[in-house]
Phi, psi and omega in degrees: 000134183275136178293141178293140177291137177288128179266140179282133176258124179270091182287134179268306182190162175284153178234126172242127174245111183246146176279140176227156179278328182217107187296323181297315179296319180292323177301317180299318178296309185291332173300318179289315183295316185268346179069035182203163175276154175294147177280341179210134176221121179227170176303125177064021182204141172210150180230133172248120180257088187273133179271325183221105001283156181296112186209133171252103183250122176243142177251125185238114182284114180213144178289137173204159186250344179220189184274355177070205185274349182289130179269297174193171178234159182207163176235113179274131180241176188275328187220164173299323177302320177297320177301314182293324177297314178297316179301315180296323175299315180296315179298315180298331179276358178091013179270145177275128181248161175224130184254148171223102182251142180051051182244141172269120182214134182062036178064028181216141175280122188221161164242138183207158172227144186238150165226158181233129181283172184300340180260008177090004177286124182266139175238137174239147165249132189211157172234140177259123178267323183211132186244168177060046177275163184285344183254142173289312179227141173193159175271352169206174187293343186259357184291160179290141181292143173244173183291149173273172174107353173230165182297156182296326178296316177296319180296323180301314181298319181292314183291319184286341179276356181281000000 
């Protein structure tokens, strides 16, 4: 029997559909974060059709009581300069940022900046300098590994208090 030929899939972009408590409030945040207007806005729904990075992001107003299974979302960029440019755009748009520079997180040495949407969903812009390190979290490459499953900032407080 002959193996089936692999067909190429022409992927357009990733799609994230996130629940929000108030779509209008979330639209204001994402307009600032993404630097663009939504491509579609309806009652209890908005869509951002982002070209760079390629992303179809929809906001769906639905009642919920906690943050659900989502940990965080991110945009990986090529350089630390790109991280700083995004951070400055966010700051200029009035968003509060949090930085983690030269941090080992997710077993990789990274520079990153974070913002949090009105519903507590965290977004990071990050660059990976060195990957596949032995520690999940550390303030340098040689630190003792700490547990995964929480943000690196939370992990820092736990590890440094030991």
